[in-house]
N, C-alpha and C positions, 0 to 999 in steps of 0.2 A: 495385269493392270486393273482389271475389273475387281479382282480380289482385294488389291491394295486400296482401291477407292471405297469398297464396302467397309473395310477395317477403319479407314479414315473417318467415314460417316458415323460409325459406331462410337469412335473415340472422341469425336468433335464436341459433344455436349460436356464431357468430362474435362477436356482441355480448356474449353471455353469457360467453364465454371471456375477452374483453377486460376485462369487469367483474370477473371472478374474479381475474385476475392483479393488478389494481390493489388489490382488497380484500385479497388475501393479502399483498401488499407492505406495505399499511398495518398489517395485523395482526402481521406478523413484527417481531422486534427486528432492525433493520438496523444492522450495525456494519461500518464501513470501517476497516481497520487501518492504512491509510497514505495520507495526503493531504499534499502539500507546499505547499498554498496559503498557510500561515502564513509560511513563509520567503520564498515568492515575493512576497507583498504587502509584507513587511517590506523586501525588497531594492528594491522599486519605489516605496515610499512611498505605497502605496494602503491603503484601509481595508477589512478583511474584512467589516464590517457595512454596507458600501455596496453598491450594485448594480454588480457587475463583469461583467455579461453582455457577451460579445464580447471580454473581456480575459483572463479566467481560466475554468477549468472549474468553479470553486466560489466561492460566497460564502455568508453565513449564510442569507439568504432562500432561495437555491436548494438548499442542503443540506436545509432543512426541506421544501421542495417536492418534493424527490426522495425523501422518506420516510426520510432518514437519522436514526436515533435517537441513535447514538453515533459521533462522528468522532474517530479518533486522529490528531492533528495531528503531523506530523513536525517535530521540532526539528533543524534542519540547517544546517550550513555546510560548504563544500567543503575541499579539501586546502590551499587558500591560507591557511586559519586553522590555527594551531598553538599552541605554548606561549604562555601569557599572553593569547591572543586567542580560542581556540575555546570555552573554558568561559564566558568573559565573553559571547560572542555567544549561546551557548545560553541564558543567563539573560536576555538582552535579549529574545529571542523568547518565552521563558516569561512575562516581564513583559507583553509585548504581548498574549498570549492572556488573561491575567488581566484586563487593562484592557478588552479587547473584551467579555469576559463581564460585567464590572462595569457596562459601559454598556448591556448588554442583558439585564437580570435576568429579563424576562418570556419570553425566547426561548432562553436559554443557561444552562448550569450546569456547573461543573467536576466531574469524576468521577475518583475515585482508588480506589474500592472497588466490589465487585459490588453492595453495598447502595445506594450512591449511583447507580450505573448504573441500577438498577431504579427509583429515585426519579425520575431524569431521564425514563425511558420513561413512567412513570405520569403525570408532570406535562406531558408533551408538549413538553418543552424539549430542545434539542440538547445531549446529553451530550458534554462536551469532555474528551478524554484526550490525553496526550502521550507520544510515543515519540522517543527520541534516535536519529537516523540517523547512526551513525558513532562508533565508540569513541574516535576521536581527540579528541572533544569533552570527554573527562575528562582529557586531557593526561597520561596515565600515572599519575594520582593517584586511588587508590581512595576517598579522602575526598570527592572531587568526585562520585563515584557516589552516596554517601550523601546528599550535598547535593541532587542532582537528584531522588533518590527523595523526599526530604522536601518538595520543591517540587511533587510530583505526577507525575513521570515514571514510567511503568509498563512500558516496555520499552526496551531499547537494542539496536540493530543493532551487532554486535561490530565490524564494519568498514563503511565506505562503500567506494568504489572504491579509496581509498588505504589501505594497510596501516598498522597501528600498530606500536609496538615489541614488542607482545605477541600480535598476531593478523595473519594474512595475508589479503588480500582476493582475491576471484575474479579481479579484473582483474590484480593483480600475479602471482598464481600462474600464470595462463594465459599471461601475457606473459613469464614467467620473469625478472621484475625482482627477485624476492625470492630470496635464496640458499636452497637447500634446507634447510640446518641451521636457518635462522631461520623457516621457514614453519610454519603451524599455530599452535597455542597454546603459548606457553612457560609457565613457572611463574607469572609474573605474570598471564598470561591465564587460567590455571586458577583462580587466586585470585579474579579478577574474576568469573568465572562462578559460583563458589561463593558469593561475596558477593551477587551478584544473586539467587541462589536463597534465601539467608537473608533478604534484604530483602523479597522478594516482587516483584522486578522481572523480567519475562519476558525470557528470552534469545531474541533475534531472529537467525536465521541467514541472512536475505537478505544478499546482497553478499559473504558470506564465501567464501574459497577452500575447496576440497574438504578439504584437510588441517585447516583450522580447523574446518570442519563436523564432521568425525569426532572431532576432539579435544574439541569442545564437547559432542557427543552422549555421549562417554565420561565427561565430567566432570559434567554436570548431573544433579541429582536431581529436577528438576521437568520437566513437559512444556514443550517449546519452541514458539515460533511461527516461521514464515517469513512475514514481513509483506507481501511483495510480490514474488513470483516465480512462474514457471510450470514447464512440463514440458520437459525437455531432449530427450526422445525425439521430441516433436512439433516442437520448435524449438530446435536446438542452439546456444543462446546461453549464454555463460559464467555468466549470472545465473540460469539455470534449473536445476532439480534433475534429476539422473539417477535411474533407477529404484531403485537401491540406497539412495540418499538418501531418496527418497520412502518406501520401505519402512521405513527407520529412523525416520522421523517417525511412522509408524503405530505401530511398537513402542513408541516413547517416549510416545505419547498426545498428540502435538502436532497442530498445524493448519497447513496450507499455504494461504496467502491469495493468490488469483489476481491477478496484475498485469494491468492493461488495456492496457499498452503494446504497440503493433503489432509492434515488433521482438522482443518476447518471445513473441508469439502465432503469427506467420506466418513460417515459415522463409525465405520469398522476399522479405520486406519490406525487409531491409537492402540487398539488391542493388538493389531498385527505388529506394530512397532514395538510394543512391550515384549512380545515374544522374541523379536529380533534382538532387543536389548538384553533379554535374559540369556541368550546364547553367548553374549559377550560381557557378562556381568563382571568377570574378573578385571577386564580391561577398563570398564566403566568405573569400578570401585577405585582402581589405581589413579585414574584421572581425577576423580572426585577428591581423593586424598591430597592431590596436588593443588586443590582449590580451583579446579576448572569449574565454570558455570555449567548449568544444564544445557544451555544452547551451544556452548563451545564443545561439550562432549558429543552432542548430537551431530554437529558439523563434522567432527572427526569420524564418527561412525559412518555417516553418509558417504564421505570421501573414500574411506577404506573398504567398505563393503557395498559398493555400488550395485553389484548384481543382486544381492539380497534385497536392497532397498527398491530397486526398479521392479522387482517381482511383486511388491505390495502397493506400488503407486496407483492411485485411481485414474480412470480415463478422463480425458478432457470433457466428455459428456456430462460428468458429474458437476463440473464447474458451470457448464451451461444450464444445468438444472437449477442451480441457485439463482442465476440471472433470470430464468423463466419465472421462478417463484416470485421474485420481487416485482417483476413486470406485471404479472397477473394480479398481485395484491394491490400495488399502488401506481402502476403505470411506468412506461419506458423512460419518462423524464427524470426518474430518480435512481438510475443505475449507472455506475461507472466501473473503472478498473483501478485497483490499488494492489498491484502484484505482490508486494512484500518480498520481491526478489532480493536475494542476499541478506535476508533477515532470518537466517537459520531455518529456512523453509525447505520442504520437499514438494516441488510442484507436480501437477498431474502429468501423465504421459502426453506427449505432444506439445508441452510447453517447457522444454528443457532449459531454455534461457531466453533472453530478450529477443534474440533473432527469430524465435518461433512465434512471436505475437501474431503474424498474419494467420496462423492456424486458428486463433480465436475468432478472427473475422470470418474465416471460412465456416467455422462451426455455427456462428450466428446466421450466416446466409443459409446454411443447410437447415436450420431451425425455422426458416421462413421470415426472418426479420427483414424489413425493407432497408434500402440503402440509407434512407433518412434516419431511421431508428438506430441503425448501426453507428452512424456518425455521432448520434447523441450519446450512445453507450461508450464509445471509444474516447470521447473527450468533450463533446458539445455540452453535456449536462454539467460537467465541472466548470466549464467556461462561464455558463450562466450563473452558477452560484458564486464564482469568483467575482464576477461583475456586480452581483447583488450585494456583496460584502464590502464594496468600495466605500470609503468615508463619504458621508453625506447622502448615501442611498437610503 
């Protein structure tokens, strides 16, 4: 008996800590600002309210099990959609989310205001928000922006990887495919940012080129978000933010939401992934010949060669390093989470899918963050910016 008591006393701090992180995660308002599962399941003909374990990072049941209170679903189509197709596809995805919520009234509700968000939290339902990923989906027509807002869209990423006629993307700016005079925001782009401010639609600067970033910061009158990006100094990827950009977000009062994608977290990951791809070049070339996109091919490789991929995934600690970096540079009020789950990403070890989100809370506790600050990171900071973007604010 004495030996059992001694063992229990030794284990008590560890058991207590595990219980504490789960309790804190339940108590916090957990808001993920970017998840691509809606477009992923739409493209594959699957149902978000069915069990998609082993097929996706997310489904309704797993989002709830992971303690997610509010999920911002990305409304997305790639550059293959343009005039007369992109806006139509956006509305198809919006229709699909409304239908999923209609089928699951006991588990889900649509959210378009801070008050509705809090009602979802109190009710224990999954609050469902929408963000358009890629300004090409309004097809250069500001009236489409108003239409999407009326349907419940509450942020728009000014670009995806493809530029628009009014804003240049990080991919195009860094590959020099956009002529310098056309890069950044032009007058139509500035009008769109101002209209977003007036409507109450948050300006999202993930995916934008540096010139677009700075033009948007100079134009907006409201706090911005960066819905799914990390730190360039730790991982020099074109999708990540440089120190001067991070500082500008701090001065603007905005929030940077950390992306879980290994390639944005670990500076060595892309080289490792290139070696893995080289081992399967024949298969990749065959899929490319069938007109598969790069992200569709990567999804196939990840599913088929899971053991090889797991061997090169970064640890969760690397994601925490990105959070620490932003906090030290501009403060804890400017960090959130934007997982990018189901966006053709490879997450770090310990965050295999949405049910593993409490591991992030545990990691933050182990880094010494207070419960108050963890609540800010998990969702409080986004809620502040969401409220600050309301019309008339």
